[in-house]
N, C-alpha and C positions, 0 to 999 in steps of 0.2 A: 778331442781336439786332434789327436794323432790321425784319426780316420779322416777328418775334415782336411787336414794338411796333406795326407796321401791323395785324396780325391782332387784337391787343387793341383798338386803336383802332376797328376795324370793328365789332366785337362791342359795345363800349360805346356807340358811335354809335347802333347799331340799338336797344340797350335804352333809351337816353335818349329815343328817338322813340316807342317802343311801350309800355315800362314793363311788358310782359307777363311776362317771365321773373321779375324780382325779386319782383314783387307776388304771383304765383302761389305761389312758393316760401315767401315769408314767411307768407302767409295760412294755407297748408297746415300749416306747422310750428307756428304759433301755435295753431291750432285743435286739433291733436293734443296739444300740450303742455298746454293749458288743460283739454280734456276729460279727459285721463288723470290730471290732478292731482286730479280729483274722486274717483279710486279710492282714493287714500291718505287716511288720517285727518289732521286737522290736526296738523301737527308730525311726521307720520310718517317724513318724509324725513331726520330728525335721527338716526335709529338706523342702525347698519351696513346692515341689510338694506334699510332705506328708502332709504339713499343709493344702494345698488346698483339698486334698483328704479327710483328717480327718474332715475338716469343712463342706464338702459336705455330708458326712455321718451323721454328727451332725444335719444339718438342713434338711435333708430328714426325719431323725426320727422325728424331731419337727413337720414337716409338716404333716406327716401321723398320728402322735399322735393327732394333733389338729383336723384333719378331723374326726378321730375316736371319739374324745370327743364331737365335736360339733353335729356329727350325733346322738350319743347316747343321748345327752341332749335333742334335739328336739324330738327324738323318745319317750323318756320318758314322756316328757310334753304332748305330742299327746296322749299317752296310758292313762294318768291320766286326760285328758281333760283340762289341765291347759292351754295350748296354745290356745284352742278354747275360753276359758275364757278370756284370755288376749285380744284377738281380738275383743271381744264384750265390753271392757271398753272404755271410751272415751279418752283414752291415744293417743296422736298423734303418727302415725306410725314412724316418725322420731325419737321420743323419745324411743319408743319400740326397734327400731333397735340399737340405741346408748346403750340402757341398755343391750341388748343381747351381744354387742360388748364388752362392759366393763366387764361383768361377765365372758365371755368366754376368753377374753384376760388375766384376772387375774388368771384364772385356768390354762391356758397355761404357764403363766410367773412362777406360783408356781412350775409347773412340771419342767420348764427349770432351776430353782434354784437348784433343786436336781440333774439334770442330768449334768449340766456344770462341777462340781467338779470331777465327775466320768469320763467324757470325758477327762479332763486335766490329770488325772492319768493314764488312759489307753493309750492315744495316745501320751502324752508327747509332745505337739506341741510348747510349750512355750520356747522362747530363754532365755538364762541365764540372759542377761541384762535387761530383762523386770521386773519391780517392781510389787509387788502384788497390790498395790493401783491403778496403771496404768492399769494393766491387768483387774482388777475387774470393774473399771470405763468404760473401753472401751467395755468389753463384755456386761455389763448391758445396756449401751446405745444402743448397737446393738440389744440386745434382745428385748428391749421394742419397738424400731422403727419397727423392722422386724414382731414382734408378732402382733402389731396393724394392719399392712397391711394384714397379713395372716388371722386374724380373721375377719376383716371388709369384705373381700371377701368370707370368709367361711360361715359366717352367711347368707349372701344374697343367695348363692347358695344352702345352707342347706335347707332353706325354699322352694326353687325351686325343689329340689330333695326329699323332705320329703314324697311326696306321691307316690314314685315309690319303686319298689323292688331293693335290692342290693344297699341300699343307699350309703354305704361306698365306694364301687368300683366306682359307678357313680359320687359321689361327688369329689372324688380324681381326676378323669379325667376331670371334669369340672373346678375344682379350679386351678389345676397345671399350665395350660397354662397362666391363667391370673396373677397368683403370681409369675411366673418364674422370672421376673425382680427383685422382692423382694428377692427371694431365692439366686439368682445369687449375688447381692449386699451384702447380709448378709454373704454368703460364702466368698467373697472376703475380706470384712472387718474384719471378725473373723480370717482369716488367717493372715491378716496384723497386727491385734492387738496382736496376739500370736508371731509374728515375731519382734515386738517392733518397728514398723514403726511410724514416727513422726505423732503426731496428726494433724498437718497441712495438711498431705497428705490424712488423713481419713475423713476430714470434708465434702469433696465433695460426698463421699459414704453415709455418715449420712444424709446429705442435700437431696440426691437422695431418700433415704428411707422416710424421712420426707414428700417429695413431693408425693411420691406414696401414703403414708398414707392419705394425704389431699384429693387426687383425689378418692381414693377408698371410704373414708368415705362420701364425697359429693355425689358420684354417688350411693353409697349404700343406703344413706338416701332417695334419690329421687326414686330409683327403688324398695325400700322395699314394699312401699305401693302396687305397682303393682303385686309383687311377692306373697304377702299374699292373694291376690285376686284369684290366680290361684288354 
């Protein structure tokens, strides 16, 4: 745990100095959400089809923003020599992987906290009978579970693609097929939460997301040591 805390502290200290990662992800996600909101008619997000469409736009923006952020984070560490230095330390590769997932996940979640309210205002997908506490809890749980899955896969493939050109485009193409079940589940449960569906009907989707998280984290920890050797 001490090593994980030190890794998190390092990443957050670097971000506080540069502010490049959070700002780039936030601006990208906001631009995508705002621009795609023009596609729907005013109030179009209130219908069942509109909610699904709006949730699809939201999670695609989160996906590409996360890919952009992870790619730039590793690129910055590579340019400064920090990544090579980490690999020379006696830290277990599994711990290093979990540290990068934790820091990347926190950055993505911080971006999502800002984008979610803007999404709700622009798309107006929430049914009138849905209470604010219920909406907040449902979206928060969905965001945490889906983000862990996205970042767990993203970190692994970012390392694999770090030595190539056009990292962002290649990384998006590699990660998207793998995390598509996570994105589909996140879109479905986001639309259902906004529609006011009973939580008893949503637990299976949250359980599915949690299952993907465990699988991706386990496989990522095992494969990460081979990825860093490439």
